mmCIF file as gemmi writes it, N, C-alpha and C atoms, coordinates in Angstrom:
data_model
loop_
_atom_site.group_PDB
_atom_site.id
_atom_site.type_symbol
_atom_site.label_atom_id
_atom_site.label_alt_id
_atom_site.label_comp_id
_atom_site.label_asym_id
_atom_site.label_entity_id
_atom_site.label_seq_id
_atom_site.pdbx_PDB_ins_code
_atom_site.Cartn_x
_atom_site.Cartn_y
_atom_site.Cartn_z
_atom_site.occupancy
_atom_site.B_iso_or_equiv
_atom_site.pdbx_formal_charge
_atom_site.auth_seq_id
_atom_site.auth_asym_id
_atom_site.pdbx_PDB_model_num
ATOM 1 N N . MET Axp A 1 ? -8.296 -0.998 4.759 1 0 ? 1 A 1
ATOM 2 C CA . MET Axp A 1 ? -7.299 -0.601 4.11 1 0 ? 1 A 1
ATOM 3 C C . MET Axp A 1 ? -6.154 -0.687 5.425 1 0 ? 1 A 1
ATOM 4 N N . ILE Axp A 2 ? -4.865 -1.244 4.418 1 0 ? 2 A 1
ATOM 5 C CA . ILE Axp A 2 ? -3.938 -1.365 5.645 1 0 ? 2 A 1
ATOM 6 C C . ILE Axp A 2 ? -2.888 -1.015 4.369 1 0 ? 2 A 1
ATOM 7 N N . GLY Axp A 3 ? -1.747 0.02 5.101 1 0 ? 3 A 1
ATOM 8 C CA . GLY Axp A 3 ? -0.54 0.341 4.313 1 0 ? 3 A 1
ATOM 9 C C . GLY Axp A 3 ? 0.562 -0.43 5.057 1 0 ? 3 A 1
ATOM 10 N N . VAL Axp A 4 ? 1.543 -0.645 3.629 1 0 ? 4 A 1
ATOM 11 C CA . VAL Axp A 4 ? 2.961 -1.571 4.453 1 0 ? 4 A 1
ATOM 12 C C . VAL Axp A 4 ? 4.068 -0.551 4.151 1 0 ? 4 A 1
ATOM 13 N N . HIS Axp A 5 ? 4.476 0.06 5.074 1 0 ? 5 A 1
ATOM 14 C CA . HIS Axp A 5 ? 5.992 0.496 4.395 1 0 ? 5 A 1
ATOM 15 C C . HIS Axp A 5 ? 7.031 -0.2 4.518 1 0 ? 5 A 1
ATOM 16 N N . THR Axp A 6 ? 7.78 -0.271 3.561 1 0 ? 6 A 1
ATOM 17 C CA . THR Axp A 6 ? 8.876 -1.328 3.248 1 0 ? 6 A 1
ATOM 18 C C . THR Axp A 6 ? 10.118 -0.198 3.028 1 0 ? 6 A 1
ATOM 19 N N . PRO Axp A 7 ? 11.15 0.012 3.763 1 0 ? 7 A 1
ATOM 20 C CA . PRO Axp A 7 ? 11.9 0.81 3.363 1 0 ? 7 A 1
ATOM 21 C C . PRO Axp A 7 ? 12.773 0.505 2.284 1 0 ? 7 A 1
ATOM 22 N N . GLU Axp A 8 ? 13.177 2.139 1.84 1 0 ? 8 A 1
ATOM 23 C CA . GLU Axp A 8 ? 14.161 1.511 0.636 1 0 ? 8 A 1
ATOM 24 C C . GLU Axp A 8 ? 15.433 2.052 0.932 1 0 ? 8 A 1
ATOM 25 N N . LEU Axp A 9 ? 15.525 3.113 1.846 1 0 ? 9 A 1
ATOM 26 C CA . LEU Axp A 9 ? 16.621 3.565 2.027 1 0 ? 9 A 1
ATOM 27 C C . LEU Axp A 9 ? 17.059 3.515 3.319 1 0 ? 9 A 1
ATOM 28 N N . ASP Axp A 10 ? 18.074 3.333 4.202 1 0 ? 10 A 1
ATOM 29 C CA . ASP Axp A 10 ? 18.311 3.143 5.473 1 0 ? 10 A 1
ATOM 30 C C . ASP Axp A 10 ? 17.708 4.277 6.463 1 0 ? 10 A 1
ATOM 31 N N . ASP Axp A 11 ? 17.725 5.275 6.091 1 0 ? 11 A 1
ATOM 32 C CA . ASP Axp A 11 ? 17.076 6.495 7.099 1 0 ? 11 A 1
ATOM 33 C C . ASP Axp A 11 ? 15.705 6.435 6.945 1 0 ? 11 A 1
ATOM 34 N N . GLU Axp A 12 ? 14.768 5.656 6.064 1 0 ? 12 A 1
ATOM 35 C CA . GLU Axp A 12 ? 13.526 5.019 6.362 1 0 ? 12 A 1
ATOM 36 C C . GLU Axp A 12 ? 12.905 4.199 7.21 1 0 ? 12 A 1
ATOM 37 N N . ARG Axp A 13 ? 14.373 3.835 7.767 1 0 ? 13 A 1
ATOM 38 C CA . ARG Axp A 13 ? 13.936 2.764 8.808 1 0 ? 13 A 1
ATOM 39 C C . ARG Axp A 13 ? 13.181 3.11 10.22 1 0 ? 13 A 1
ATOM 40 N N . ASP Axp A 14 ? 13.764 4.324 10.039 1 0 ? 14 A 1
ATOM 41 C CA . ASP Axp A 14 ? 13.45 5.308 11.217 1 0 ? 14 A 1
ATOM 42 C C . ASP Axp A 14 ? 12.106 5.483 11.724 1 0 ? 14 A 1
ATOM 43 N N . LEU Axp A 15 ? 10.844 4.778 12.661 1 0 ? 15 A 1
ATOM 44 C CA . LEU Axp A 15 ? 9.716 4.944 12.93 1 0 ? 15 A 1
ATOM 45 C C . LEU Axp A 15 ? 9.588 6.275 13.24 1 0 ? 15 A 1
ATOM 46 N N . GLN Axp A 16 ? 10.296 6.91 14.014 1 0 ? 16 A 1
ATOM 47 C CA . GLN Axp A 16 ? 9.637 8.556 14.183 1 0 ? 16 A 1
ATOM 48 C C . GLN Axp A 16 ? 9.697 9.329 12.907 1 0 ? 16 A 1
ATOM 49 N N . LYS Axp A 17 ? 10.278 8.996 12.004 1 0 ? 17 A 1
ATOM 50 C CA . LYS Axp A 17 ? 10.04 9.681 10.66 1 0 ? 17 A 1
ATOM 51 C C . LYS Axp A 17 ? 8.982 9.123 10.173 1 0 ? 17 A 1
ATOM 52 N N . LEU Axp A 18 ? 8.826 8.265 10.262 1 0 ? 18 A 1
ATOM 53 C CA . LEU Axp A 18 ? 7.867 7.397 9.37 1 0 ? 18 A 1
ATOM 54 C C . LEU Axp A 18 ? 6.252 8.14 9.559 1 0 ? 18 A 1
ATOM 55 N N . THR Axp A 19 ? 6.103 8.042 11.082 1 0 ? 19 A 1
ATOM 56 C CA . THR Axp A 19 ? 5.161 8.762 11.881 1 0 ? 19 A 1
ATOM 57 C C . THR Axp A 19 ? 4.923 9.868 11.576 1 0 ? 19 A 1
ATOM 58 N N . GLU Axp A 20 ? 5.832 10.867 11.727 1 0 ? 20 A 1
ATOM 59 C CA . GLU Axp A 20 ? 5.702 12.297 11.217 1 0 ? 20 A 1
ATOM 60 C C . GLU Axp A 20 ? 5.741 12.673 9.784 1 0 ? 20 A 1
ATOM 61 N N . ALA Axp A 21 ? 5.771 11.855 9.224 1 0 ? 21 A 1
ATOM 62 C CA . ALA Axp A 21 ? 5.701 11.682 7.503 1 0 ? 21 A 1
ATOM 63 C C . ALA Axp A 21 ? 4.408 11.075 7.579 1 0 ? 21 A 1
ATOM 64 N N . LEU Axp A 22 ? 3.552 10.378 7.864 1 0 ? 22 A 1
ATOM 65 C CA . LEU Axp A 22 ? 2.167 10.037 7.956 1 0 ? 22 A 1
ATOM 66 C C . LEU Axp A 22 ? 1.285 11.197 8.462 1 0 ? 22 A 1
ATOM 67 N N . ARG Axp A 23 ? 1.921 11.682 9.459 1 0 ? 23 A 1
ATOM 68 C CA . ARG Axp A 23 ? 0.898 12.53 9.872 1 0 ? 23 A 1
ATOM 69 C C . ARG Axp A 23 ? 1.23 14.14 8.619 1 0 ? 23 A 1
ATOM 70 N N . ARG Axp A 24 ? 1.975 14.227 8.265 1 0 ? 24 A 1
ATOM 71 C CA . ARG Axp A 24 ? 2.428 14.9 7.788 1 0 ? 24 A 1
ATOM 72 C C . ARG Axp A 24 ? 1.449 14.941 6.058 1 0 ? 24 A 1
ATOM 73 N N . LEU Axp A 25 ? 1.447 14.024 5.723 1 0 ? 25 A 1
ATOM 74 C CA . LEU Axp A 25 ? 0.374 13.415 4.248 1 0 ? 25 A 1
ATOM 75 C C . LEU Axp A 25 ? -0.991 13.4 5.288 1 0 ? 25 A 1
ATOM 76 N N . ASP Axp A 26 ? -1.246 13.074 6.017 1 0 ? 26 A 1
ATOM 77 C CA . ASP Axp A 26 ? -2.487 13.076 6.44 1 0 ? 26 A 1
ATOM 78 C C . ASP Axp A 26 ? -3.431 12.122 6.004 1 0 ? 26 A 1
ATOM 79 N N . VAL Axp A 27 ? -2.655 10.58 6.25 1 0 ? 27 A 1
ATOM 80 C CA . VAL Axp A 27 ? -2.316 9.131 6.363 1 0 ? 27 A 1
ATOM 81 C C . VAL Axp A 27 ? -3.229 8.622 7.355 1 0 ? 27 A 1
ATOM 82 N N . ARG Axp A 28 ? -4.993 8.25 7.06 1 0 ? 28 A 1
ATOM 83 C CA . ARG Axp A 28 ? -5.904 7.881 8.16 1 0 ? 28 A 1
ATOM 84 C C . ARG Axp A 28 ? -5.719 6.383 8.17 1 0 ? 28 A 1
ATOM 85 N N . TYR Axp A 29 ? -5.212 5.855 7.222 1 0 ? 29 A 1
ATOM 86 C CA . TYR Axp A 29 ? -5.534 4.271 7.506 1 0 ? 29 A 1
ATOM 87 C C . TYR Axp A 29 ? -4.242 3.341 8.362 1 0 ? 29 A 1
ATOM 88 N N . PRO Axp A 30 ? -4.189 2.406 8.587 1 0 ? 30 A 1
ATOM 89 C CA . PRO Axp A 30 ? -3.081 1.971 9.672 1 0 ? 30 A 1
ATOM 90 C C . PRO Axp A 30 ? -2 1.642 8.436 1 0 ? 30 A 1
ATOM 91 N N . VAL Axp A 31 ? -1.026 1.739 9.054 1 0 ? 31 A 1
ATOM 92 C CA . VAL Axp A 31 ? 0.432 1.363 8.22 1 0 ? 31 A 1
ATOM 93 C C . VAL Axp A 31 ? 1.218 0.488 9.006 1 0 ? 31 A 1
ATOM 94 N N . ALA Axp A 32 ? 1.401 -0.428 8.416 1 0 ? 32 A 1
ATOM 95 C CA . ALA Axp A 32 ? 2.286 -1.4 9.378 1 0 ? 32 A 1
ATOM 96 C C . ALA Axp A 32 ? 3.956 -1.428 8.512 1 0 ? 32 A 1
ATOM 97 N N . THR Axp A 33 ? 4.806 -1.651 9.415 1 0 ? 33 A 1
ATOM 98 C CA . THR Axp A 33 ? 6.463 -1.293 9.052 1 0 ? 33 A 1
ATOM 99 C C . THR Axp A 33 ? 7.031 -2.834 8.74 1 0 ? 33 A 1
ATOM 100 N N . ASP Axp A 34 ? 7.531 -2.691 7.605 1 0 ? 34 A 1
ATOM 101 C CA . ASP Axp A 34 ? 8.009 -3.837 7.037 1 0 ? 34 A 1
ATOM 102 C C . ASP Axp A 34 ? 9.967 -3.934 6.698 1 0 ? 34 A 1
ATOM 103 N N . ASN Axp A 35 ? 9.997 -3.43 7.974 1 0 ? 35 A 1
ATOM 104 C CA . ASN Axp A 35 ? 11.379 -3.086 7.908 1 0 ? 35 A 1
ATOM 105 C C . ASN Axp A 35 ? 12.565 -4.389 7.749 1 0 ? 35 A 1
ATOM 106 N N . ASP Axp A 36 ? 11.98 -5.534 8.196 1 0 ? 36 A 1
ATOM 107 C CA . ASP Axp A 36 ? 12.742 -6.895 7.681 1 0 ? 36 A 1
ATOM 108 C C . ASP Axp A 36 ? 12.176 -7.605 6.039 1 0 ? 36 A 1
ATOM 109 N N . TYR Axp A 37 ? 11.349 -7.001 5.583 1 0 ? 37 A 1
ATOM 110 C CA . TYR Axp A 37 ? 11.06 -7.266 4.215 1 0 ? 37 A 1
ATOM 111 C C . TYR Axp A 37 ? 10.287 -8.647 4.066 1 0 ? 37 A 1
ATOM 112 N N . ALA Axp A 38 ? 9.641 -9.131 5.415 1 0 ? 38 A 1
ATOM 113 C CA . ALA Axp A 38 ? 9.169 -9.863 5.383 1 0 ? 38 A 1
ATOM 114 C C . ALA Axp A 38 ? 7.715 -9.907 4.595 1 0 ? 38 A 1
ATOM 115 N N . LEU Axp A 39 ? 7.078 -9.089 4.336 1 0 ? 39 A 1
ATOM 116 C CA . LEU Axp A 39 ? 5.913 -9.042 3.497 1 0 ? 39 A 1
ATOM 117 C C . LEU Axp A 39 ? 6.603 -8.922 1.823 1 0 ? 39 A 1
ATOM 118 N N . TRP Axp A 40 ? 7.44 -8.184 1.854 1 0 ? 40 A 1
ATOM 119 C CA . TRP Axp A 40 ? 7.986 -7.541 0.426 1 0 ? 40 A 1
ATOM 120 C C . TRP Axp A 40 ? 8.417 -9.223 0.136 1 0 ? 40 A 1
ATOM 121 N N . ARG Axp A 41 ? 8.74 -9.909 0.884 1 0 ? 41 A 1
ATOM 122 C CA . ARG Axp A 41 ? 9.526 -11.427 0.019 1 0 ? 41 A 1
ATOM 123 C C . ARG Axp A 41 ? 8.359 -12.254 0.03 1 0 ? 41 A 1
ATOM 124 N N . ALA Axp A 42 ? 6.986 -12.122 0.663 1 0 ? 42 A 1
ATOM 125 C CA . ALA Axp A 42 ? 6.003 -12.811 0.864 1 0 ? 42 A 1
ATOM 126 C C . ALA Axp A 42 ? 4.95 -12.777 -0.503 1 0 ? 42 A 1
ATOM 127 N N . TYR Axp A 43 ? 5.039 -11.557 -0.936 1 0 ? 43 A 1
ATOM 128 C CA . TYR Axp A 43 ? 4.447 -11.218 -1.878 1 0 ? 43 A 1
ATOM 129 C C . TYR Axp A 43 ? 5.179 -11.428 -3.696 1 0 ? 43 A 1
ATOM 130 N N . GLY Axp A 44 ? 6.394 -11.359 -3.32 1 0 ? 44 A 1
ATOM 131 C CA . GLY Axp A 44 ? 7.436 -11.625 -4.137 1 0 ? 44 A 1
ATOM 132 C C . GLY Axp A 44 ? 7.695 -10.44 -4.981 1 0 ? 44 A 1
ATOM 133 N N . ASN Axp A 45 ? 7.46 -9.448 -4.151 1 0 ? 45 A 1
ATOM 134 C CA . ASN Axp A 45 ? 7.561 -7.737 -4.355 1 0 ? 45 A 1
ATOM 135 C C . ASN Axp A 45 ? 8.905 -7.412 -5.044 1 0 ? 45 A 1
ATOM 136 N N . ARG Axp A 46 ? 9.025 -6.335 -6.104 1 0 ? 46 A 1
ATOM 137 C CA . ARG Axp A 46 ? 10.287 -6.096 -6.31 1 0 ? 46 A 1
ATOM 138 C C . ARG Axp A 46 ? 10.59 -4.426 -6.458 1 0 ? 46 A 1
ATOM 139 N N . TYR Axp A 47 ? 9.127 -4.345 -6.614 1 0 ? 47 A 1
ATOM 140 C CA . TYR Axp A 47 ? 9.048 -2.28 -6.895 1 0 ? 47 A 1
ATOM 141 C C . TYR Axp A 47 ? 8.937 -1.511 -5.539 1 0 ? 47 A 1
ATOM 142 N N . TRP Axp A 48 ? 9.368 -0.237 -6.026 1 0 ? 48 A 1
ATOM 143 C CA . TRP Axp A 48 ? 8.716 0.822 -5.043 1 0 ? 48 A 1
ATOM 144 C C . TRP Axp A 48 ? 8.103 1.582 -6.265 1 0 ? 48 A 1
ATOM 145 N N . PRO Axp A 49 ? 6.959 2.292 -5.714 1 0 ? 49 A 1
ATOM 146 C CA . PRO Axp A 49 ? 5.799 1.429 -4.853 1 0 ? 49 A 1
ATOM 147 C C . PRO Axp A 49 ? 5.263 0.127 -5.752 1 0 ? 49 A 1
ATOM 148 N N . ALA Axp A 50 ? 4.809 -0.364 -5.228 1 0 ? 50 A 1
ATOM 149 C CA . ALA Axp A 50 ? 3.416 -1.655 -5.385 1 0 ? 50 A 1
ATOM 150 C C . ALA Axp A 50 ? 2.336 -1.27 -4.872 1 0 ? 50 A 1
ATOM 151 N N . LEU Axp A 51 ? 1.244 -1.711 -5.3 1 0 ? 51 A 1
ATOM 152 C CA . LEU Axp A 51 ? 0.177 -1.566 -4.668 1 0 ? 51 A 1
ATOM 153 C C . LEU Axp A 51 ? -0.481 -2.77 -4.79 1 0 ? 51 A 1
ATOM 154 N N . TYR Axp A 52 ? -1.143 -3.602 -4.064 1 0 ? 52 A 1
ATOM 155 C CA . TYR Axp A 52 ? -2.106 -5.101 -4.018 1 0 ? 52 A 1
ATOM 156 C C . TYR Axp A 52 ? -2.963 -4.953 -3.374 1 0 ? 52 A 1
ATOM 157 N N . LEU Axp A 53 ? -4.208 -4.75 -4.431 1 0 ? 53 A 1
ATOM 158 C CA . LEU Axp A 53 ? -5.277 -5.067 -3.805 1 0 ? 53 A 1
ATOM 159 C C . LEU Axp A 53 ? -5.839 -6.524 -2.921 1 0 ? 53 A 1
ATOM 160 N N . VAL Axp A 54 ? -6.112 -7.066 -2.137 1 0 ? 54 A 1
ATOM 161 C CA . VAL Axp A 54 ? -6.149 -7.718 -1.574 1 0 ? 54 A 1
ATOM 162 C C . VAL Axp A 54 ? -7.711 -7.962 -1.278 1 0 ? 54 A 1
ATOM 163 N N . ASP Axp A 55 ? -8.466 -9.288 -1.389 1 0 ? 55 A 1
ATOM 164 C CA . ASP Axp A 55 ? -9.852 -9.422 -1.004 1 0 ? 55 A 1
ATOM 165 C C . ASP Axp A 55 ? -10.019 -9.928 0.408 1 0 ? 55 A 1
ATOM 166 N N . LYS Axp A 56 ? -11.488 -9.749 0.698 1 0 ? 56 A 1
ATOM 167 C CA . LYS Axp A 56 ? -11.398 -10.542 2.038 1 0 ? 56 A 1
ATOM 168 C C . LYS Axp A 56 ? -11.36 -11.552 2.104 1 0 ? 56 A 1
ATOM 169 N N . ARG Axp A 57 ? -10.805 -12.473 1.385 1 0 ? 57 A 1
ATOM 170 C CA . ARG Axp A 57 ? -10.539 -13.767 1.464 1 0 ? 57 A 1
ATOM 171 C C . ARG Axp A 57 ? -9.133 -14.049 1.657 1 0 ? 57 A 1
ATOM 172 N N . GLY Axp A 58 ? -8.2 -12.743 1.338 1 0 ? 58 A 1
ATOM 173 C CA . GLY Axp A 58 ? -6.89 -13.033 1.393 1 0 ? 58 A 1
ATOM 174 C C . GLY Axp A 58 ? -6.392 -13.263 -0.001 1 0 ? 58 A 1
ATOM 175 N N . ARG Axp A 59 ? -7.078 -13.082 -1.119 1 0 ? 59 A 1
ATOM 176 C CA . ARG Axp A 59 ? -6.28 -13.566 -2.5 1 0 ? 59 A 1
ATOM 177 C C . ARG Axp A 59 ? -6.28 -11.649 -3.167 1 0 ? 59 A 1
ATOM 178 N N . ILE Axp A 60 ? -4.912 -12.069 -3.955 1 0 ? 60 A 1
ATOM 179 C CA . ILE Axp A 60 ? -4.554 -10.56 -4.685 1 0 ? 60 A 1
ATOM 180 C C . ILE Axp A 60 ? -5.35 -10.544 -5.828 1 0 ? 60 A 1
ATOM 181 N N . ARG Axp A 61 ? -6.203 -9.087 -5.845 1 0 ? 61 A 1
ATOM 182 C CA . ARG Axp A 61 ? -7.108 -9.42 -6.928 1 0 ? 61 A 1
ATOM 183 C C . ARG Axp A 61 ? -6.531 -8.288 -7.884 1 0 ? 61 A 1
ATOM 184 N N . THR Axp A 62 ? -5.651 -7.401 -7.716 1 0 ? 62 A 1
ATOM 185 C CA . THR Axp A 62 ? -5.085 -6.335 -9.08 1 0 ? 62 A 1
ATOM 186 C C . THR Axp A 62 ? -3.51 -6.042 -7.92 1 0 ? 62 A 1
ATOM 187 N N . THR Axp A 63 ? -2.765 -5.423 -8.801 1 0 ? 63 A 1
ATOM 188 C CA . THR Axp A 63 ? -1.41 -5.422 -8.543 1 0 ? 63 A 1
ATOM 189 C C . THR Axp A 63 ? -1.356 -3.889 -9.519 1 0 ? 63 A 1
ATOM 190 N N . HIS Axp A 64 ? -0.531 -2.777 -8.84 1 0 ? 64 A 1
ATOM 191 C CA . HIS Axp A 64 ? -0.362 -1.462 -9.671 1 0 ? 64 A 1
ATOM 192 C C . HIS Axp A 64 ? 1.119 -1.343 -9.155 1 0 ? 64 A 1
ATOM 193 N N . ILE Axp A 65 ? 1.849 -1.259 -10.35 1 0 ? 65 A 1
ATOM 194 C CA . ILE Axp A 65 ? 3.431 -1.041 -10.187 1 0 ? 65 A 1
ATOM 195 C C . ILE Axp A 65 ? 3.224 0.254 -10.122 1 0 ? 65 A 1
ATOM 196 N N . GLY Axp A 66 ? 4.259 1.046 -9.594 1 0 ? 66 A 1
ATOM 197 C CA . GLY Axp A 66 ? 4.522 2.523 -10.258 1 0 ? 66 A 1
ATOM 198 C C . GLY Axp A 66 ? 3.633 3.212 -9.266 1 0 ? 66 A 1
ATOM 199 N N . GLU Axp A 67 ? 4.162 4.744 -9.153 1 0 ? 67 A 1
ATOM 200 C CA . GLU Axp A 67 ? 3.054 5.83 -8.738 1 0 ? 67 A 1
ATOM 201 C C . GLU Axp A 67 ? 2.075 6.276 -9.434 1 0 ? 67 A 1
ATOM 202 N N . LEU Axp A 68 ? 0.841 6.564 -8.146 1 0 ? 68 A 1
ATOM 203 C CA . LEU Axp A 68 ? -0.167 6.781 -9.028 1 0 ? 68 A 1
ATOM 204 C C . LEU Axp A 68 ? -0.355 8.483 -8.795 1 0 ? 68 A 1
ATOM 205 N N . HIS Axp A 69 ? -1.196 9.088 -9.556 1 0 ? 69 A 1
ATOM 206 C CA . HIS Axp A 69 ? -1.473 10.668 -9.166 1 0 ? 69 A 1
ATOM 207 C C . HIS Axp A 69 ? -3.092 10.819 -9.294 1 0 ? 69 A 1
ATOM 208 N N . GLN Axp A 70 ? -3.464 11.451 -8.384 1 0 ? 70 A 1
ATOM 209 C CA . GLN Axp A 70 ? -4.929 11.729 -7.763 1 0 ? 70 A 1
ATOM 210 C C . GLN Axp A 70 ? -5.116 12.482 -9.462 1 0 ? 70 A 1
ATOM 211 N N . GLY Axp A 71 ? -6.472 12.009 -9.426 1 0 ? 71 A 1
ATOM 212 C CA . GLY Axp A 71 ? -7.381 12.717 -10.977 1 0 ? 71 A 1
ATOM 213 C C . GLY Axp A 71 ? -6.584 11.657 -12.088 1 0 ? 71 A 1
ATOM 214 N N . THR Axp A 72 ? -5.581 10.974 -11.956 1 0 ? 72 A 1
ATOM 215 C CA . THR Axp A 72 ? -5.379 10.212 -13.572 1 0 ? 72 A 1
ATOM 216 C C . THR Axp A 72 ? -6.093 8.932 -13.494 1 0 ? 72 A 1
ATOM 217 N N . PRO Axp A 73 ? -6.335 8.627 -14.946 1 0 ? 73 A 1
ATOM 218 C CA . PRO Axp A 73 ? -7.085 7.509 -15.244 1 0 ? 73 A 1
ATOM 219 C C . PRO Axp A 73 ? -6.754 5.985 -14.229 1 0 ? 73 A 1
ATOM 220 N N . GLU Axp A 74 ? -5.415 5.801 -14.387 1 0 ? 74 A 1
ATOM 221 C CA . GLU Axp A 74 ? -5.451 4.961 -13.481 1 0 ? 74 A 1
ATOM 222 C C . GLU Axp A 74 ? -5.641 5.032 -11.561 1 0 ? 74 A 1
ATOM 223 N N . TRP Axp A 75 ? -5.422 6.39 -11.605 1 0 ? 75 A 1
ATOM 224 C CA . TRP Axp A 75 ? -6.262 6.462 -10.131 1 0 ? 75 A 1
ATOM 225 C C . TRP Axp A 75 ? -7.443 6.329 -9.781 1 0 ? 75 A 1
ATOM 226 N N . THR Axp A 76 ? -8.32 6.747 -10.862 1 0 ? 76 A 1
ATOM 227 C CA . THR Axp A 76 ? -9.995 6.607 -11.064 1 0 ? 76 A 1
ATOM 228 C C . THR Axp A 76 ? -9.995 5.032 -11.196 1 0 ? 76 A 1
ATOM 229 N N . ASP Axp A 77 ? -8.979 4.238 -11.734 1 0 ? 77 A 1
ATOM 230 C CA . ASP Axp A 77 ? -9.481 2.816 -11.68 1 0 ? 77 A 1
ATOM 231 C C . ASP Axp A 77 ? -9.152 2.181 -10.631 1 0 ? 77 A 1
ATOM 232 N N . LEU Axp A 78 ? -8.24 2.422 -9.589 1 0 ? 78 A 1
ATOM 233 C CA . LEU Axp A 78 ? -7.763 1.741 -8.65 1 0 ? 78 A 1
ATOM 234 C C . LEU Axp A 78 ? -9.38 1.974 -7.916 1 0 ? 78 A 1
ATOM 235 N N . LEU Axp A 79 ? -9.823 3.582 -7.476 1 0 ? 79 A 1
ATOM 236 C CA . LEU Axp A 79 ? -10.382 3.614 -6.634 1 0 ? 79 A 1
ATOM 237 C C . LEU Axp A 79 ? -12.008 2.655 -7.004 1 0 ? 79 A 1
ATOM 238 N N . ALA Axp A 80 ? -12.044 2.518 -8.2 1 0 ? 80 A 1
ATOM 239 C CA . ALA Axp A 80 ? -13.203 2.059 -8.605 1 0 ? 80 A 1
ATOM 240 C C . ALA Axp A 80 ? -13.185 0.134 -8.24 1 0 ? 80 A 1
ATOM 241 N N . LYS Axp A 81 ? -11.976 -0.204 -8.068 1 0 ? 81 A 1
ATOM 242 C CA . LYS Axp A 81 ? -11.849 -1.367 -7.777 1 0 ? 81 A 1
ATOM 243 C C . LYS Axp A 81 ? -11.823 -1.853 -6.316 1 0 ? 81 A 1
ATOM 244 N N . ILE Axp A 82 ? -11.568 -0.38 -5.778 1 0 ? 82 A 1
ATOM 245 C CA . ILE Axp A 82 ? -11.299 -0.623 -4.021 1 0 ? 82 A 1
ATOM 246 C C . ILE Axp A 82 ? -12.753 -0.867 -3.498 1 0 ? 82 A 1
ATOM 247 N N . GLU Axp A 83 ? -13.566 0.166 -4.463 1 0 ? 83 A 1
ATOM 248 C CA . GLU Axp A 83 ? -15.321 0.214 -4.076 1 0 ? 83 A 1
ATOM 249 C C . GLU Axp A 83 ? -15.874 -1.073 -4.441 1 0 ? 83 A 1
ATOM 250 N N . ALA Axp A 84 ? -15.473 -1.51 -5.768 1 0 ? 84 A 1
ATOM 251 C CA . ALA Axp A 84 ? -15.862 -2.915 -5.778 1 0 ? 84 A 1
ATOM 252 C C . ALA Axp A 84 ? -15.807 -4.238 -4.712 1 0 ? 84 A 1
ATOM 253 N N . LEU Axp A 85 ? -14.435 -4.007 -4.53 1 0 ? 85 A 1
ATOM 254 C CA . LEU Axp A 85 ? -13.908 -4.774 -3.17 1 0 ? 85 A 1
ATOM 255 C C . LEU Axp A 85 ? -14.22 -4.924 -2.195 1 0 ? 85 A 1
ATOM 256 N N . ARG Axp A 86 ? -15.129 -3.918 -1.53 1 0 ? 86 A 1
ATOM 257 C CA . ARG Axp A 86 ? -15.531 -3.317 -0.496 1 0 ? 86 A 1
ATOM 258 C C . ARG Axp A 86 ? -17.127 -3.87 -0.363 1 0 ? 86 A 1
ATOM 259 N N . ARG Axp A 87 ? -17.541 -3.755 -1.584 1 0 ? 87 A 1
ATOM 260 C CA . ARG Axp A 87 ? -19.086 -4.372 -1.665 1 0 ? 87 A 1
ATOM 261 C C . ARG Axp A 87 ? -19.078 -5.993 -2.148 1 0 ? 87 A 1
ATOM 262 N N . GLU Axp A 88 ? -18.012 -6.72 -2.18 1 0 ? 88 A 1
ATOM 263 C CA . GLU Axp A 88 ? -18.067 -7.929 -1.671 1 0 ? 88 A 1
ATOM 264 C C . GLU Axp A 88 ? -18.723 -8.284 -0.916 1 0 ? 88 A 1
ATOM 265 N N . PRO Axp A 89 ? -19.318 -9.409 -0.504 1 0 ? 89 A 1
ATOM 266 C CA . PRO Axp A 89 ? -19.914 -9.647 0.606 1 0 ? 89 A 1
ATOM 267 C C . PRO Axp A 89 ? -18.72 -10.589 1.208 1 0 ? 89 A 1
ATOM 268 N N . GLY Axp A 90 ? -18.695 -10.742 2.658 1 0 ? 90 A 1
ATOM 269 C CA . GLY Axp A 90 ? -17.465 -11.135 3.086 1 0 ? 90 A 1
ATOM 270 C C . GLY Axp A 90 ? -17.309 -12.612 3.441 1 0 ? 90 A 1
């Protein structure tokens, strides 16, 4: 799993603030910064937040637009999709 942080506001471009937030939130996976919106444009993204599940071959398999909250049906569905992708052959 890899996260991508694309800043919505100017102060969100500060790498130190991002690093502190990731520690505070106990994010344990790598997070790339996309300050120039290169990935944002490559995915044709228009939303904050947006989640893209990409398979081992680089294909987008599902997209979720909007916030997710632990314990909701949408959260449970996303976790099931992640596990299914992890089990697919490489």
